[in-house]
Backbone as CSV, one residue per row, in Angstrom:
resi,resn,N_x,N_y,N_z,CA_x,CA_y,CA_z,C_x,C_y,C_z
1,MET,-9.070,14.275,-17.789,-8.723,15.171,-16.719,-9.157,16.569,-17.138
2,TYR,-9.524,17.380,-16.168,-10.017,18.724,-16.460,-9.254,19.760,-15.646
3,ILE,-8.997,20.895,-16.272,-8.415,22.039,-15.575,-9.450,23.151,-15.635
4,LEU,-9.813,23.667,-14.486,-10.812,24.723,-14.412,-10.133,26.059,-14.711
5,THR,-10.572,26.723,-15.777,-9.970,28.007,-16.137,-10.821,29.192,-15.693
6,GLU,-12.098,28.954,-15.438,-12.998,29.986,-14.911,-14.100,29.315,-14.113
7,GLY,-14.502,29.928,-13.007,-15.650,29.457,-12.253,-15.291,28.648,-11.031
8,ARG,-16.321,27.964,-10.504,-16.186,27.100,-9.316,-16.976,25.818,-9.565
9,VAL,-16.365,24.699,-9.189,-16.980,23.387,-9.393,-17.014,22.658,-8.053
10,ALA,-18.168,22.088,-7.718,-18.280,21.255,-6.520,-18.021,19.810,-6.912
11,LEU,-17.164,19.137,-6.164,-16.948,17.710,-6.341,-17.862,17.008,-5.341
12,GLU,-18.697,16.119,-5.858,-19.747,15.518,-5.038,-19.682,13.995,-5.064
13,MET,-20.165,13.426,-3.982,-20.396,11.988,-3.948,-21.829,11.772,-3.493
14,GLU,-22.394,10.673,-3.877,-23.765,10.382,-3.482,-23.765,9.560,-2.202
15,LEU,-24.462,10.069,-1.204,-24.606,9.360,0.064,-26.024,8.810,0.154
16,ARG,-26.124,7.610,0.659,-27.434,6.976,0.808,-27.576,6.581,2.285
17,PRO,-28.024,7.561,3.126,-28.134,7.257,4.556,-29.189,6.199,4.870
18,VAL,-30.212,6.099,4.032,-31.258,5.096,4.219,-31.312,4.257,2.942
19,ALA,-31.187,2.953,3.092,-31.032,2.060,1.939,-32.132,2.188,0.894
20,ASP,-33.368,2.323,1.296,-34.458,2.326,0.317,-34.869,3.743,-0.105
21,ARG,-34.053,4.741,0.212,-34.320,6.129,-0.169,-33.331,6.561,-1.245
22,PRO,-33.680,7.617,-2.001,-32.743,8.103,-3.030,-31.433,8.612,-2.420
23,ALA,-30.373,8.494,-3.186,-29.065,9.004,-2.754,-29.107,10.529,-2.725
24,ILE,-28.288,11.099,-1.856,-28.214,12.551,-1.707,-26.847,13.016,-2.196
25,PRO,-26.791,13.874,-3.247,-25.494,14.395,-3.679,-24.921,15.296,-2.579
26,THR,-23.679,15.041,-2.193,-23.045,15.762,-1.100,-21.688,16.286,-1.551
27,ALA,-21.514,17.602,-1.470,-20.239,18.211,-1.881,-19.158,17.852,-0.879
28,VAL,-18.001,17.425,-1.395,-16.877,17.100,-0.530,-15.696,18.043,-0.749
29,GLU,-15.754,18.814,-1.830,-14.671,19.760,-2.122,-15.144,20.743,-3.184
30,VAL,-14.527,21.915,-3.185,-14.809,22.912,-4.214,-13.514,23.192,-4.961
31,VAL,-13.583,23.104,-6.285,-12.433,23.372,-7.151,-12.569,24.801,-7.664
32,THR,-11.462,25.537,-7.649,-11.468,26.916,-8.127,-10.511,27.079,-9.305
33,LYS,-10.524,28.262,-9.875,-9.735,28.576,-11.072,-8.279,28.104,-10.936
34,GLY,-7.823,27.393,-11.971,-6.438,26.917,-12.011,-6.243,25.532,-11.432
35,GLU,-7.268,24.979,-10.791,-7.148,23.654,-10.193,-7.681,22.595,-11.148
36,CYS,-7.285,21.345,-10.904,-7.759,20.272,-11.786,-8.630,19.299,-11.022
37,PHE,-9.403,18.563,-11.785,-10.228,17.494,-11.243,-10.352,16.433,-12.333
38,GLY,-10.841,15.270,-11.941,-10.915,14.172,-12.902,-9.561,13.518,-13.102
39,TRP,-8.693,13.602,-12.096,-7.351,13.045,-12.232,-7.360,11.523,-12.257
40,SER,-8.500,10.910,-12.020,-8.590,9.447,-12.126,-8.222,8.969,-13.523
41,ALA,-8.259,9.879,-14.492,-7.854,9.527,-15.854,-6.381,9.136,-15.926
42,LEU,-5.609,9.491,-14.891,-4.176,9.189,-14.886,-3.791,8.049,-13.956
43,VAL,-4.719,7.613,-13.119,-4.378,6.646,-12.080,-5.286,5.420,-12.199
44,GLU,-4.667,4.231,-12.296,-5.464,3.006,-12.365,-6.299,2.881,-11.107
45,PRO,-7.500,2.409,-11.210,-8.150,1.722,-12.315,-8.908,2.660,-13.258
46,TYR,-8.584,3.949,-13.235,-9.192,4.942,-14.132,-10.704,5.054,-13.932
47,VAL,-11.130,5.064,-12.683,-12.549,5.153,-12.347,-12.795,6.418,-11.533
48,TYR,-13.744,7.216,-11.982,-14.111,8.417,-11.226,-14.837,8.009,-9.953
49,THR,-14.509,8.662,-8.854,-15.166,8.382,-7.578,-16.080,9.530,-7.159
50,LEU,-15.976,10.660,-7.837,-16.805,11.827,-7.533,-17.429,12.361,-8.812
51,SER,-18.496,13.117,-8.651,-19.115,13.830,-9.767,-18.762,15.297,-9.638
52,ALA,-18.808,16.010,-10.736,-18.512,17.448,-10.726,-19.774,18.206,-11.103
53,ARG,-20.062,19.260,-10.335,-21.231,20.094,-10.610,-20.782,21.560,-10.617
54,CYS,-21.067,22.243,-11.712,-20.709,23.664,-11.809,-21.528,24.475,-10.816
55,MET,-20.854,25.293,-10.021,-21.525,26.171,-9.067,-21.778,27.545,-9.695
56,THR,-20.974,27.871,-10.694,-21.080,29.133,-11.424,-20.889,28.797,-12.903
57,ASN,-20.946,29.798,-13.754,-20.563,29.571,-15.145,-19.097,29.169,-15.143
58,CYS,-18.777,28.103,-15.856,-17.415,27.562,-15.820,-16.863,27.373,-17.215
59,THR,-15.550,27.452,-17.293,-14.811,27.087,-18.486,-13.748,26.089,-18.049
60,VAL,-13.692,24.962,-18.755,-12.701,23.940,-18.413,-11.887,23.562,-19.634
61,LEU,-10.674,23.152,-19.378,-9.818,22.572,-20.400,-9.881,21.069,-20.180
62,ALA,-10.378,20.331,-21.145,-10.484,18.873,-21.046,-9.283,18.233,-21.728
63,ILE,-8.653,17.307,-21.034,-7.492,16.607,-21.574,-7.812,15.115,-21.566
64,LYS,-7.781,14.488,-22.727,-8.066,13.054,-22.811,-6.954,12.267,-22.128
65,GLY,-7.365,11.353,-21.267,-6.408,10.573,-20.489,-5.429,9.794,-21.342
66,ASP,-5.913,9.123,-22.403,-5.010,8.319,-23.234,-3.992,9.193,-23.956
67,MET,-4.422,10.370,-24.386,-3.484,11.284,-25.061,-2.446,11.816,-24.074
68,LEU,-2.879,12.106,-22.855,-1.947,12.584,-21.838,-0.953,11.489,-21.471
69,HIS,-1.424,10.256,-21.366,-0.522,9.128,-21.092,0.555,9.010,-22.169
70,ARG,0.143,9.075,-23.431,1.105,8.976,-24.535,2.110,10.117,-24.491
71,THR,1.619,11.330,-24.269,2.496,12.507,-24.219,3.499,12.378,-23.082
72,MET,3.019,11.909,-21.919,3.920,11.738,-20.779,4.956,10.651,-21.048
73,ALA,4.565,9.576,-21.732,5.505,8.501,-22.068,6.553,8.988,-23.066
74,ASP,6.129,9.825,-24.012,7.048,10.360,-25.018,7.977,11.430,-24.452
75,ASN,7.551,12.088,-23.392,8.334,13.155,-22.789,8.406,12.902,-21.280
76,PRO,9.348,12.062,-20.838,9.424,11.687,-19.429,9.562,12.878,-18.473
77,ARG,10.247,13.920,-18.904,10.386,15.095,-18.023,9.013,15.723,-17.769
78,LEU,8.214,15.863,-18.819,6.864,16.380,-18.669,6.033,15.429,-17.806
79,GLY,6.159,14.128,-18.057,5.443,13.134,-17.268,5.783,13.236,-15.796
80,TYR,7.064,13.425,-15.498,7.508,13.585,-14.114,6.857,14.816,-13.488
81,GLU,6.851,15.929,-14.192,6.275,17.164,-13.658,4.769,17.026,-13.442
82,VAL,4.084,16.389,-14.382,2.637,16.185,-14.235,2.360,15.306,-13.016
83,MET,3.080,14.203,-12.884,2.850,13.304,-11.758,3.247,13.946,-10.427
84,LYS,4.271,14.795,-10.437,4.660,15.506,-9.229,3.526,16.430,-8.774
85,LYS,2.944,17.163,-9.708,1.814,18.046,-9.389,0.601,17.230,-8.946
86,LEU,0.389,16.097,-9.606,-0.740,15.250,-9.244,-0.597,14.721,-7.820
87,THR,0.596,14.283,-7.446,0.784,13.785,-6.081,0.605,14.907,-5.060
88,GLN,0.990,16.134,-5.405,0.751,17.267,-4.508,-0.746,17.496,-4.324
89,LEU,-1.493,17.411,-5.423,-2.939,17.596,-5.365,-3.584,16.502,-4.514
90,ILE,-3.209,15.250,-4.745,-3.787,14.147,-3.984,-3.436,14.293,-2.507
91,SER,-2.205,14.669,-2.209,-1.788,14.873,-0.825,-2.611,15.978,-0.164
92,PHE,-2.827,17.078,-0.889,-3.621,18.185,-0.348,-5.047,17.718,-0.070
93,ARG,-5.636,17.009,-1.014,-7.023,16.569,-0.829,-7.140,15.556,0.303
94,LEU,-6.131,14.693,0.465,-6.135,13.739,1.568,-6.025,14.486,2.906
95,THR,-5.149,15.470,2.975,-5.006,16.274,4.193,-6.309,16.992,4.512
96,TYR,-6.930,17.575,3.493,-8.195,18.280,3.668,-9.276,17.327,4.167
97,THR,-9.328,16.134,3.603,-10.312,15.140,4.032,-10.067,14.743,5.481
98,ARG,-8.819,14.547,5.846,-8.490,14.210,7.238,-8.927,15.320,8.182
99,LEU,-8.700,16.572,7.797,-9.122,17.693,8.636,-10.630,17.700,8.820
100,ARG,-11.354,17.471,7.743,-12.820,17.443,7.838,-13.281,16.319,8.748
101,LEU,-12.649,15.165,8.645,-13.040,14.041,9.494,-12.731,14.307,10.956
102,THR,-11.588,14.891,11.240,-11.193,15.102,12.629,-11.862,16.314,13.259
103,THR,-12.462,17.175,12.468,-13.164,18.317,13.054,-14.662,18.076,13.127
104,GLY,-15.106,16.949,12.678,-16.538,16.653,12.688,-16.788,15.239,13.136
105,LEU,-17.283,14.463,12.236,-17.687,13.093,12.534,-16.543,12.265,13.100
106,GLY,-15.337,12.469,12.586,-14.200,11.680,13.052,-13.969,11.811,14.538
107,LEU,-14.051,13.021,15.082,-13.850,13.214,16.519,-14.980,12.595,17.319
108,VAL,-16.195,12.675,16.806,-17.328,12.065,17.496,-17.109,10.566,17.600
109,LEU,-16.735,9.944,16.484,-16.498,8.502,16.500,-15.317,8.144,17.390
110,LEU,-14.254,8.917,17.323,-13.085,8.651,18.147,-13.454,8.769,19.624
111,GLY,-14.232,9.779,19.970,-14.669,9.956,21.357,-15.441,8.746,21.862
112,LYS,-16.301,8.189,21.028,-17.070,6.999,21.427,-16.148,5.805,21.615
113,GLU,-15.141,5.667,20.737,-14.202,4.556,20.874,-13.389,4.681,22.158
114,LEU,-12.988,5.919,22.502,-12.211,6.132,23.725,-13.045,5.821,24.957
115,GLN,-14.339,6.134,24.924,-15.196,5.847,26.066,-15.345,4.348,26.264
116,VAL,-15.462,3.612,25.161,-15.595,2.155,25.240,-14.320,1.534,25.792
117,ALA,-13.164,2.089,25.448,-11.879,1.528,25.848,-11.602,1.714,27.334
118,LYS,-12.230,2.672,27.968,-11.938,2.953,29.400,-12.389,1.880,30.317
């Protein structure tokens, strides 16, 4: 897991609109100072779903997932606080993703579904 202490990082996923063409890295979120990314280190199956690309000069604090797991197990109060913050972050990112979908492609698709239903 990483905590950004300076700079800006784009979280990207690769989209492949055409099967036989190269994938296109597409930013889905921007992380700023004080925010974390790479939280998949704490949540099974421990697989990253996005890549991180520095947009500016960056400084990050890297925390090894296994060490954080052990520390949280040894100190349940700390573990509770970390997981509470993590769920807030995931909730925020889910809300942000929903907003992006409903203000763009999501509304277009919904509009087509409503037309078919009439």
